[in-house]
C-alpha positions in Angstrom: 0.0 0.0 0.0 1.3 3.4 -1.1 0.6 6.0 1.6 1.6 8.7 -0.9 -1.1 7.8 -3.4 -5.0 7.8 -3.2 -4.8 4.1 -2.6 -3.2 4.5 0.6 -5.8 6.9 2.4 -7.9 5.5 5.0 -10.3 7.3 7.5 -8.5 9.0 10.2 -5.1 8.1 8.7 -2.2 10.2 7.4 -2.9 12.8 4.7 0.0 13.5 2.6 0.2 16.1 -0.1 -1.2 14.5 -3.5 -1.1 15.5 -7.1 -4.6 14.9 -8.5 -6.8 15.6 -11.4 -10.5 17.0 -10.8 -12.7 14.5 -12.7 -16.3 15.5 -11.6 -18.1 17.8 -9.3 -21.7 18.1 -8.3 -24.1 19.3 -5.5 -25.9 16.5 -3.7 -29.6 16.5 -3.8 -31.2 18.0 -0.5 -27.6 19.2 0.5 -27.3 22.4 -1.4 -24.7 23.7 1.3 -22.3 20.9 0.1 -20.2 20.3 -2.9 -18.7 16.8 -3.9 -15.6 16.0 -6.1 -14.0 13.0 -7.7 -10.3 13.0 -7.9 -7.9 10.7 -9.6 -4.2 10.4 -9.4 -1.3 9.0 -11.6 -2.0 5.4 -10.4 -5.5 5.7 -11.7 -7.3 5.4 -8.4 -10.1 7.7 -7.7 -11.4 9.1 -4.5 -14.4 11.2 -3.5 -14.1 14.5 -1.6 -16.4 17.0 -0.2 -16.6 20.4 1.3 -19.4 22.0 3.3 -21.0 25.3 4.1 -19.4 28.7 3.4 -16.3 27.2 1.9 -18.1 25.7 -1.0 -17.9 28.7 -3.4 -14.2 29.3 -2.6 -13.3 25.7 -3.5 -15.7 25.4 -6.5 -13.8 28.3 -8.1 -10.3 26.8 -7.2 -10.9 23.4 -8.4 -11.7 23.3 -12.1 -12.6 20.1 -14.1 -9.8 18.4 -15.8 -7.1 20.4 -14.1 -4.3 19.0 -12.0 -3.6 20.3 -8.6 -1.4 19.6 -5.5 -3.8 19.2 -2.6 -2.9 19.2 1.1 -4.5 20.2 4.3 -7.4 17.8 4.4 -8.9 15.1 6.4 -10.1 11.6 5.6 -13.4 10.2 7.0 -15.5 7.2 6.5 -17.8 7.7 3.5 -21.3 8.9 4.0 -23.8 6.5 2.7 -26.2 9.0 1.3 -23.6 10.8 -0.9 -20.9 8.0 -1.5 -20.6 6.9 -5.1 -17.1 5.2 -5.1 -15.9 1.9 -3.3 -12.8 3.7 -1.9 -12.8 3.1 1.9 -12.1 6.8 2.6 -13.5 10.3 1.6 -11.6 13.4 1.8 -12.9 16.4 3.9 -11.9 19.8 2.4 -12.2 23.0 4.0 -10.7 26.6 4.8 -7.2 24.8 5.7 -7.0 23.0 2.4 -4.2 24.3 0.4 -4.7 23.9 -3.3 -1.8 24.7 -5.9 -2.3 24.5 -9.6 0.4 22.3 -11.4 1.4 21.8 -14.9 -0.9 19.3 -16.7 0.3 15.8 -15.9 -0.5 13.7 -18.7 0.3 10.5 -16.7 -2.9 11.2 -14.9 -5.9 9.8 -16.7 -8.6 12.1 -17.8 -11.5 9.7 -17.1 -12.2 7.4 -14.1 -15.0 4.9 -13.5 -15.6 2.6 -10.6 -17.6 0.1 -12.8 -19.6 -2.6 -11.2 -20.0 -6.0 -12.7 -23.6 -7.2 -13.2 -23.2 -9.3 -10.1 -22.1 -6.4 -7.9 -24.9 -4.2 -9.2 -27.5 -6.8 -8.2 -26.0 -7.1 -4.8 -25.9 -3.4 -4.4 -29.6 -3.2 -5.3 -30.6 -5.0 -2.2 -29.7 -1.7 -0.2 -30.4 0.6 -3.2 -26.8 1.3 -3.5 -24.8 3.4 -6.0 -22.6 2.1 -8.8 -21.0 3.2 -12.0 -22.2 1.2 -15.0 -21.3 0.6 -18.7 -23.4 -0.8 -21.4 -24.2 -0.9 -25.4 -27.2 1.3 -26.3 -29.6 -1.1 -28.2 -32.6 1.3 -28.8 -33.3 4.9 -29.3 -33.5 7.2 -26.4 -37.1 7.0 -25.0 -38.8 10.2 -23.8 -41.2 9.9 -21.0 -43.0 12.1 -18.4 -43.6 11.6 -14.6 -47.2 11.9 -13.2 -46.6 15.6 -12.4 -45.3 16.2 -16.1 -41.7 16.2 -15.5 -39.6 15.0 -18.6 -37.2 12.0 -18.1 -35.6 9.6 -20.5 -35.0 5.8 -20.6 -32.2 4.1 -22.2 -32.0 0.3 -23.0 -28.6 -1.6 -22.9 -26.8 -4.8 -23.2 -24.1 -5.0 -20.6 -20.8 -6.8 -20.5 -22.7 -10.0 -19.5 -25.0 -10.0 -22.5 -27.9 -9.1 -20.3 -30.5 -6.5 -20.9 -30.8 -3.6 -18.5 -32.5 -0.2 -18.5 -31.3 3.2 -17.0 -33.6 6.0 -16.2 -32.2 9.5 -16.4 -34.3 11.9 -14.3 -35.0 15.6 -15.3 -32.0 17.0 -13.5 -29.5 14.8 -15.7 -31.7 14.3 -18.7 -31.9 18.1 -19.5 -28.4 19.0 -18.5 -26.2 19.0 -21.5 -23.0 18.9 -19.4 -24.1 15.6 -17.9 -25.9 14.1 -20.7 -25.1 15.2 -24.2 -28.0 13.9 -26.1 -27.2 15.3 -29.4 -23.6 14.1 -29.3 -24.9 10.7 -28.4 -27.7 10.5 -31.0 -25.3 11.7 -33.8 -22.5 9.2 -32.9 -21.8 6.1 -35.1 -22.6 2.5 -33.9 -21.7 1.0 -31.6 -22.7 3.5 -28.9 -21.3 2.6 -25.5 -22.1 4.8 -22.5 -20.5 4.8 -19.0 -22.8 6.3 -16.4 -21.6 7.3 -12.9 -23.5 7.4 -9.6 -26.5 5.2 -10.6 -29.0 4.0 -7.9 -29.6 0.3 -8.1 -33.0 -1.3 -7.5 -34.8 -4.7 -8.1 -38.3 -4.1 -9.6 -40.8 -7.0 -8.9 -43.5 -6.8 -11.6 -46.5 -9.1 -11.7 -45.2 -12.6 -11.9 -41.5 -11.4 -12.0 -38.7 -12.9 -10.1 -37.0 -9.4 -10.0 -35.6 -7.2 -12.7 -32.4 -5.1 -12.0 -33.1 -1.4 -12.9 -30.9 1.7 -12.5 -31.6 5.3 -12.3 -29.6 8.6 -12.1 -28.8 10.5 -9.0 -27.4 13.9 -8.5 -23.8 12.4 -9.1 -24.7 11.0 -12.5 -22.6 11.9 -15.5 -22.9 10.0 -18.8 -19.9 9.5 -21.1 -19.9 8.2 -24.8 -17.4 5.6 -25.8 -15.0 6.0 -22.8 -11.6 4.4 -22.9 -12.1 1.5 -20.8 -11.4 -2.3 -21.2 -15.3 -2.8 -20.9 -15.8 -0.7 -23.9 -13.6 -2.9 -26.0 -15.4 -5.9 -24.8 -18.8 -4.4 -25.7 -17.5 -3.6 -29.2 -16.4 -7.1 -29.7 -19.8 -8.3 -28.6 -21.6 -5.8 -31.0 -19.6 -7.3 -34.0 -20.2 -11.0 -32.8 -23.9 -10.5 -32.2 -24.6 -8.6 -35.5 -26.0 -5.8 -33.5 -26.4 -3.6 -36.7 -29.7 -5.4 -36.8 -30.9 -4.5 -33.4 -33.9 -2.2 -32.6 -31.7 1.2 -32.5 -31.8 1.1 -36.4 -34.9 -0.9 -37.1 -37.4 0.2 -34.5 -40.9 -1.7 -35.4 -42.8 1.5 -35.8 -46.3 1.3 -37.3 -46.1 1.6 -41.0 -48.7 4.0 -42.5 -49.4 5.6 -45.9 -48.7 9.4 -46.2 -52.4 10.1 -46.4 -52.9 9.0 -42.8 -50.5 11.7 -41.7 -52.3 14.4 -43.8 -55.7 13.4 -42.5 -54.5 13.3 -38.9 -53.6 16.2 -36.7 -52.9 16.4 -33.0 -53.6 12.6 -32.8 -50.2 11.7 -34.3 -48.1 14.1 -32.2 -45.7 11.9 -30.0 -46.4 8.7 -32.0 -44.0 7.0 -34.2 -44.8 5.8 -37.8 -42.7 4.4 -40.8 -43.6 5.4 -44.4 -42.0 4.1 -47.5 -41.8 7.1 -50.0 -39.7 8.8 -52.8 -38.1 12.1 -52.9 -39.9 13.6 -55.8 -38.7 17.1 -55.6 -35.6 18.8 -54.2 -36.0 22.5 -53.6 -32.3 23.9 -53.1 -32.0 27.5 -52.3 -29.8 29.7 -50.1 -30.8 27.6 -47.1 -29.8 24.2 -48.3 -27.0 24.4 -45.9 -26.2 26.4 -42.6 -23.4 27.4 -40.3 -23.3 25.1 -37.4 -21.5 25.0 -34.1 -18.6 22.4 -34.2 -19.6 20.9 -30.8 -23.3 21.0 -30.7 -24.4 21.5 -34.3 -26.8 24.4 -33.5 -27.0 27.5 -35.9 -24.1 29.8 -35.1 -24.7 33.6 -35.1 -21.8 35.6 -36.8 -20.4 38.2 -34.6 -17.8 40.2 -36.7 -15.2 37.8 -37.9 -16.1 35.2 -35.2 -19.1 32.9 -34.7 -21.2 32.7 -31.6 -23.1 29.6 -30.2 -25.6 30.3 -27.4 -24.6 27.1 -25.6 -20.9 26.6 -26.4 -19.7 30.2 -26.9 -17.5 31.8 -29.4 -15.5 30.0 -32.2 -13.2 31.2 -35.0 -14.7 29.0 -37.6 -18.1 27.5 -38.3 -18.7 24.0 -39.8 -21.2 23.6 -42.8 -24.2 21.2 -42.4 -26.8 20.2 -44.9 -30.5 21.4 -44.5 -32.1 20.4 -47.9 -35.9 21.1 -48.5 -37.7 18.1 -50.3 -41.1 16.8 -51.2 -41.7 13.1 -50.2 -44.4 11.1 -51.8 -46.0 7.6 -51.9 -49.0 6.5 -53.9 -51.2 8.1 -51.4 -50.1 11.7 -50.9 -47.1 14.2 -50.5 -45.4 15.7 -47.4 -42.7 18.6 -47.3 -39.6 17.6 -45.4 -36.2 18.9 -44.5 -33.2 16.6 -44.7 -30.4 17.4 -42.3 -26.8 16.6 -42.4 -26.6 12.9 -41.5 -29.1 11.6 -44.0 -27.9 14.0 -46.7 -24.4 12.7 -46.3 -25.6 9.3 -46.9 -27.8 10.3 -49.9 -25.1 12.3 -51.4 -22.0 10.3 -50.4 -20.2 13.5 -49.5 -20.1 16.0 -46.7 -21.6 19.5 -47.0 -18.1 21.1 -47.1 -17.2 18.8 -49.9 -20.5 20.0 -51.8 -19.6 23.6 -51.3 -16.4 23.1 -53.2 -18.0 21.8 -56.2 -19.2 24.0 -59.1 -22.4 21.8 -59.8 -23.8 22.0 -56.6 -27.4 22.2 -57.7 -26.8 19.1 -60.0 -25.5 17.2 -57.0 -28.4 18.1 -54.8 -30.7 17.2 -57.6 -29.3 13.8 -57.6 -31.5 13.0 -54.5 -34.6 13.1 -56.6 -36.3 9.7 -57.3 -34.5 8.2 -54.6 -36.5 5.8 -52.6 -36.3 5.6 -48.7 -37.8 4.3 -45.6 -38.8 7.2 -43.3 -39.4 6.6 -39.5 -41.5 9.5 -38.2 -42.2 10.9 -34.8 -44.4 13.9 -34.6 -43.5 16.8 -32.2 -45.4 19.8 -31.0 -42.4 22.0 -31.0 -39.9 22.1 -33.9 -37.1 23.2 -31.4 -37.3 19.6 -29.9 -36.1 17.9 -32.9 -32.7 16.4 -32.3 -30.2 14.3 -34.1 -31.1 10.6 -34.3 -29.1 7.6 -33.4 -26.5 5.7 -35.5 -27.0 5.0 -39.2 -30.5 6.4 -39.1 -31.0 10.0 -39.4 -33.8 12.6 -39.3 -35.7 15.2 -41.1 -38.8 17.2 -40.3 -42.1 17.3 -42.2 -45.0 19.8 -42.5 -48.6 19.1 -42.5 -50.7 20.3 -45.3 -52.4 22.9 -43.2 -51.9 26.5 -42.3 -49.8 25.6 -39.2 -46.7 23.4 -39.9 -46.6 20.0 -37.8 -43.0 19.2 -37.0 -41.9 15.7 -36.8 -38.9 13.4 -36.8 -38.2 11.6 -40.0 -35.5 8.7 -39.7 -34.6 7.1 -43.0 -33.0 4.1 -44.2 -32.2 4.3 -48.1 -33.3 1.2 -50.0 -31.0 -0.7 -52.2 -30.4 1.2 -55.4 
């Protein structure tokens, strides 16, 4: 045991100066006067730390995420069952006497840390509704739900390293926090999508006739990481390849197949429901809005500010990226709807990026090559166009408008048919 490392810390034991990286920080639920951290050292060992009361604000400003510090002047206590998220036998208690000194970035200290639980340990922890970090392969599109008091949350379905199914519920405080759960990034990622999730509450659910099902849900300590660098990630990738997971529900959700006429005749009744249509792009309407300037991080539209670009979520950039936004008409033998094909499906239809298209002289001709292409569109109607987000994996989305005075936004997820 190395007493100069995190691994050597024990409750009421010696507290040497340690060089650590700040990995995470959060405010525990019902303890607004407390701030929690996770530190990691060169050995790759992690430990939780906390500060209480009037010193929270001071240490919050001094300890920045992903920065390395030398930390001394702290105590070690036994973990608090209410806030503890790790298996380390001690937790660091910081305060006014804590001395924090910035040090040069130590590349030998990892930038990620997970105390990942096996399926067996998660099931054991569920007996006392314990907290675990967990990792899994996403196998279905993210499902939006609402609580009885109309608060939004999401449900994610996974295969874990033991090849068993498991669901994770992310409550509103996590599901709507982009810094904890970057949904747009996850839904725009290529398969396989592997997520590591920290600080999940474990519980066994006993349904009617059920022997008990393991379920996980978010806490105030939960953070979600896409394709982390872990051994488990590689195992899940291998499992994905062997199981031919390309055919799983994330790309072939069994939505109700309907003719376009059904959508044209319906109104509020289709909002929030998913449908599949088989149609053909009968018209491409390229104009000055067939592409837009997007944020390199979140893909939202950027605002030009002099020689720079501004994103309301991610700040100022020197350069924007270019993304498709192509207006089309889609038809089957029952009717026609208007749609907007965004970047991911347009890339697949045109076999080149928006930036590549902008360098060509025959841009209109290239865009018109989408005409008469047949595709399968998976649709989810939405009440508010702003809620439309990138879809997962090889599927992609558009929006369509109802043939009435007021446009009816929707998701259109497509799969091109064999040409």
